C-alpha positions as CSV (number, residue, x, y, z in Angstrom):
1,M,-18.0,0.7,32.8
2,A,-15.5,0.4,35.6
3,A,-14.8,3.3,37.8
4,L,-11.7,5.5,36.2
5,N,-9.6,8.4,37.3
6,G,-10.0,11.5,35.3
7,P,-12.8,13.5,33.5
8,D,-15.7,11.7,31.8
9,P,-14.9,11.4,27.9
10,D,-18.8,11.6,27.2
11,D,-19.1,15.0,29.0
12,A,-19.9,17.8,26.4
13,G,-16.8,19.7,28.0
14,F,-14.2,16.9,27.5
15,V,-11.2,17.9,25.5
16,Y,-8.4,15.2,24.2
17,D,-4.9,16.3,24.4
18,E,-2.6,13.4,23.1
19,F,0.4,14.4,25.3
20,A,-1.9,14.7,28.6
21,Y,-1.7,11.0,29.9
22,F,2.1,10.3,30.1
23,S,1.6,10.8,34.1
24,E,-1.0,8.0,33.9
25,N,1.5,5.7,32.2
26,C,4.4,6.6,34.7
27,E,2.1,6.3,37.8
28,E,0.9,2.8,36.3
29,Y,4.3,1.3,36.0
30,D,6.2,3.3,38.6
31,L,8.3,5.1,36.3
32,D,9.9,8.6,37.2
33,P,7.2,11.7,36.4
34,P,7.5,12.6,32.9
35,D,8.8,16.1,33.8
36,D,11.7,15.6,31.7
37,V,10.2,13.9,28.6
38,A,10.4,15.6,25.2
39,V,7.8,14.5,22.5
40,E,6.4,16.1,19.5
41,R,4.2,15.5,16.4
42,L,5.9,15.6,13.0
43,T,4.5,14.9,9.3
44,V,6.4,13.6,6.4
45,D,4.7,14.0,2.9
46,L,4.8,11.2,0.5
47,A,4.8,11.4,-3.5
48,D,1.3,10.8,-3.9
49,G,0.1,13.6,-1.8
50,R,-0.6,11.5,1.4
51,F,1.3,11.9,4.6
52,L,2.4,10.1,7.4
53,S,2.4,11.1,10.9
54,A,5.0,10.3,13.8
55,L,5.7,10.9,17.5
56,R,9.6,11.9,17.8
57,W,10.9,11.3,21.5
58,G,14.0,12.9,22.6
59,H,16.6,15.0,21.1
60,G,19.0,14.0,18.1
61,A,18.6,11.2,15.5
62,P,16.4,8.3,16.5
63,R,17.8,5.1,17.5
64,A,14.8,3.0,17.1
65,V,11.8,3.3,15.2
66,L,8.6,1.8,16.5
67,V,6.0,0.4,14.3
68,H,2.6,-0.6,15.7
69,G,0.1,-3.2,14.5
70,G,-3.0,-3.1,12.6
71,A,-5.9,-0.8,14.3
72,Q,-3.4,0.6,16.6
73,N,-1.5,4.0,16.5
74,A,1.7,5.5,17.7
75,H,0.8,5.9,21.0
76,T,0.7,2.3,21.7
77,W,4.3,2.8,22.4
78,D,4.0,5.4,25.1
79,T,4.9,3.5,28.1
80,V,7.7,1.8,26.2
81,A,9.2,5.1,25.3
82,L,8.9,6.5,28.7
83,A,10.7,3.6,30.1
84,L,13.4,4.3,27.7
85,R,13.5,7.9,28.2
86,G,17.0,9.6,27.3
87,V,17.0,7.2,23.9
88,P,15.8,9.1,20.8
89,L,12.8,7.2,19.3
90,L,10.3,7.5,16.5
91,A,6.7,6.1,16.8
92,V,5.0,5.9,13.1
93,D,1.5,6.0,12.4
94,L,1.0,3.4,9.7
95,P,-1.1,4.5,6.4
96,G,-4.8,4.5,7.6
97,H,-4.0,4.9,11.3
98,G,-3.5,7.4,13.8
99,R,-3.2,10.7,12.3
100,S,-1.7,9.3,8.8
101,T,-3.7,9.7,5.7
102,W,-5.7,7.1,4.6
103,R,-5.5,5.4,1.3
104,T,-8.1,5.2,-1.3
105,D,-7.3,1.7,-2.4
106,G,-7.5,0.3,1.4
107,A,-4.2,-1.7,0.4
108,Y,-2.6,-1.6,4.1
109,H,-0.3,-4.5,3.0
110,P,3.1,-4.9,4.7
111,R,5.0,-4.1,1.3
112,S,2.9,-1.3,0.4
113,N,3.2,0.2,4.0
114,A,6.9,-0.5,3.9
115,D,7.5,2.1,1.1
116,D,5.9,5.0,3.0
117,V,7.3,3.7,6.3
118,S,10.8,3.6,4.3
119,T,10.4,7.3,3.2
120,V,9.7,8.1,7.0
121,I,13.0,6.5,8.3
122,A,15.0,8.3,5.4
123,A,13.4,11.7,6.3
124,L,13.3,11.4,10.3
125,A,15.6,8.5,11.4
126,P,18.6,8.4,9.0
127,G,21.2,6.9,11.2
128,R,20.6,3.1,10.7
129,P,18.0,2.6,13.7
130,L,17.0,-0.6,15.2
131,L,13.4,-1.3,13.8
132,V,10.8,-2.7,16.0
133,G,7.5,-3.8,14.7
134,M,4.4,-5.3,16.3
135,S,2.0,-7.6,14.2
136,L,1.3,-5.7,11.0
137,G,3.9,-3.2,11.7
138,G,6.2,-6.5,12.2
139,L,5.6,-7.5,8.9
140,T,5.8,-3.9,7.3
141,S,9.5,-3.6,9.3
142,L,10.4,-7.0,7.6
143,A,9.5,-5.6,4.1
144,V,11.4,-2.5,5.3
145,T,14.5,-4.1,6.3
146,A,14.8,-6.5,3.0
147,R,13.8,-3.7,0.4
148,R,15.8,-1.0,2.2
149,P,18.7,-2.6,4.2
150,E,20.8,0.4,4.3
151,L,18.3,2.2,6.5
152,V,18.3,-0.3,9.2
153,S,20.9,-1.9,12.0
154,G,18.6,-4.5,13.6
155,L,14.9,-6.0,13.4
156,V,12.7,-6.9,16.4
157,M,9.4,-8.6,15.5
158,V,6.8,-8.5,18.3
159,D,4.5,-11.3,18.1
160,I,4.4,-11.8,14.5
161,T,6.1,-14.2,11.7
162,P,5.1,-14.5,7.9
163,G,3.3,-17.5,9.2
164,V,0.3,-15.5,10.8
165,T,-3.0,-17.0,9.6
166,R,-6.7,-15.7,10.3
167,D,-7.2,-18.7,12.4
168,K,-4.4,-18.0,14.9
169,A,-5.2,-14.2,15.0
170,A,-9.0,-15.0,15.3
171,D,-9.4,-13.1,18.8
172,V,-7.4,-10.0,17.2
173,H,-9.7,-9.9,14.0
174,A,-12.9,-10.3,16.4
175,F,-12.1,-7.1,17.9
176,I,-11.1,-4.9,15.3
177,E,-13.5,-6.2,12.9
178,G,-16.4,-5.3,15.3
179,P,-18.5,-2.2,15.5
180,Q,-17.1,1.1,14.3
181,R,-19.5,3.1,15.6
182,F,-20.6,3.3,19.6
183,G,-23.1,5.1,21.4
184,S,-21.2,6.4,24.1
185,F,-17.4,6.0,25.5
186,A,-19.0,3.4,28.1
187,E,-19.8,1.2,25.3
188,I,-16.3,1.3,23.2
189,F,-14.7,1.0,26.8
190,D,-16.8,-2.4,27.8
191,R,-16.0,-3.8,24.5
192,T,-12.3,-3.2,24.4
193,V,-12.1,-4.8,27.9
194,E,-14.1,-7.7,27.0
195,H,-11.3,-8.2,24.2
196,N,-8.4,-7.2,26.2
197,P,-8.2,-9.3,29.5
198,T,-4.4,-8.9,29.9
199,R,-4.6,-5.2,30.0
200,S,-5.5,-2.7,32.9
201,A,-8.6,-0.6,32.8
202,S,-6.6,2.6,32.8
203,S,-4.4,1.6,29.8
204,L,-7.3,0.8,27.7
205,R,-9.1,4.0,28.7
206,R,-6.0,5.8,27.5
207,G,-5.4,3.6,24.3
208,I,-9.1,4.4,23.3
209,L,-8.7,8.2,24.1
210,H,-5.9,7.9,21.5
211,N,-7.7,5.6,18.7
212,A,-11.2,6.7,18.8
213,H,-13.0,10.2,18.7
214,R,-16.3,11.6,19.6
215,L,-18.9,12.0,17.0
216,A,-21.2,15.2,16.9
217,D,-24.1,13.2,18.2
218,G,-22.3,12.1,21.2
219,G,-21.5,8.7,20.0
220,W,-17.6,7.4,19.4
221,S,-16.0,5.9,16.7
222,W,-12.7,4.2,15.9
223,N,-10.0,6.5,14.0
224,Y,-8.4,3.6,11.9
225,D,-9.5,3.1,8.3
226,R,-12.0,0.0,8.2
227,G,-10.4,-0.9,4.8
228,L,-7.8,-2.5,6.8
229,A,-9.9,-5.3,8.1
230,G,-10.2,-7.2,5.1
231,G,-7.3,-5.6,2.9
232,G,-4.5,-6.2,5.4
233,D,-5.6,-9.6,6.1
234,R,-5.6,-10.7,2.5
235,G,-2.5,-8.8,1.7
236,V,-0.5,-11.0,4.2
237,A,-1.8,-14.1,2.7
238,D,-0.9,-12.7,-0.7
239,E,2.6,-11.8,0.4
240,R,3.3,-14.7,2.7
241,D,5.8,-16.4,0.4
242,Q,7.6,-13.3,-0.3
243,L,7.8,-12.1,3.5
244,W,9.4,-15.5,4.3
245,Q,11.9,-14.9,1.4
246,D,12.4,-11.6,3.3
247,V,13.2,-13.5,6.5
248,S,16.1,-15.3,4.5
249,S,17.4,-12.6,2.7
250,V,18.1,-9.9,5.4
251,E,21.4,-9.7,6.9
252,V,20.7,-7.6,10.1
253,P,20.3,-9.4,13.5
254,I,16.5,-10.6,13.7
255,T,14.9,-11.0,17.3
256,L,11.3,-12.5,17.7
257,V,9.6,-11.5,20.8
258,R,6.5,-13.8,21.5
259,G,3.7,-13.0,24.4
260,S,3.6,-16.3,26.3
261,L,-0.3,-15.9,26.2
262,S,-0.8,-15.6,22.3
263,P,-1.5,-17.8,19.9
264,V,-0.5,-15.6,17.0
265,V,2.8,-17.3,16.6
266,D,3.0,-20.9,17.1
267,D,5.9,-23.5,17.4
268,D,6.0,-24.4,13.6
269,D,6.5,-20.6,12.8
270,V,9.2,-20.2,15.4
271,A,10.8,-23.7,13.4
272,E,10.4,-21.9,10.0
273,L,12.1,-18.7,11.4
274,R,15.3,-20.7,12.6
275,R,15.5,-22.8,9.7
276,R,15.6,-19.7,7.4
277,R,17.8,-17.7,10.1
278,P,19.3,-20.1,12.4
279,G,21.0,-17.1,14.4
280,A,17.6,-15.8,15.0
281,E,17.0,-14.7,18.6
282,V,13.5,-15.7,20.2
283,L,12.4,-14.4,23.3
284,V,9.0,-15.3,25.0
285,V,7.6,-12.5,27.6
286,D,5.6,-14.2,30.3
287,G,2.1,-12.7,30.8
288,A,1.6,-10.9,27.5
289,G,-0.6,-11.5,24.8
290,H,-0.4,-10.5,21.3
291,S,0.1,-6.7,22.3
292,V,3.1,-7.1,24.3
293,Q,4.0,-3.4,24.3
294,G,0.7,-3.0,26.0
295,D,0.9,-6.1,28.3
296,R,4.5,-5.7,29.4
297,P,5.9,-2.8,28.2
298,L,8.8,-2.5,30.8
299,E,10.2,-6.1,29.7
300,L,9.8,-5.0,26.0
301,A,11.6,-1.8,26.8
302,D,14.5,-3.7,28.4
303,I,14.5,-6.1,25.1
304,I,15.1,-3.2,23.1
305,A,17.3,-1.3,25.0
306,A,19.6,-4.3,25.1
307,R,19.7,-4.2,21.1
308,L,20.5,-0.8,20.5
309,H,23.5,-0.2,18.8
């Protein structure tokens, strides 16, 4: 494992604090220290007894809601949020991710996710925010926008369209469908570095700490529900036609942000998006893979800021 700053997560005395790493984010990206940052953890109860968790950044009604991809969590947006400080934001943990409740049926599909995310937006961000979603979160956000247009003022889809296939996202699936448990933090870190060559070691360390936990025997396990590994993929395939129809039906502005190094969105996907929505904006972020918010967070923050109403 590469030498990293901070205490060893394998040490028995290590304690995780989800709000303890903002200084690292700021130092890595040359942002002002986070002394003025206000962030809190909130939960919203759902009708079936589950709940969704979220991070609220800043004060006042959120102007943007951020929805992460499969096998991620709300902290994937930390550097973006820190770059946008002063702008109230809401970063949601999707069902089965982060601190949100797992589903008993493993149905982490865009349209089932959309029902839950809509409830959270209505409760915590009622002022028609910009909706920003990456990967599974982008398709979920598309479904929210189509089904609950009164909740959303605009849509930014990060490196995703309904044209995604398992082959295009093969590298993503290879990572998230790998081992669930690891003998040490060093093992989970080394695997994460291997599958994320565009990310810095320090950002990956933070990401793991936000997305995994230490077991009683000293090993480590991912936090997200493994049911999404197959179920989410099948759900996208089953819903693809409807999701493309959603692209055609939504009336708010749509921006597609592609990572220049990512194969997940191809030129055929862009052509179909523009056929259905001639006014859709398509931007490419140089040097970014699929997780644009992790690879080039400052560039993505600028894109979001320019589209806030």
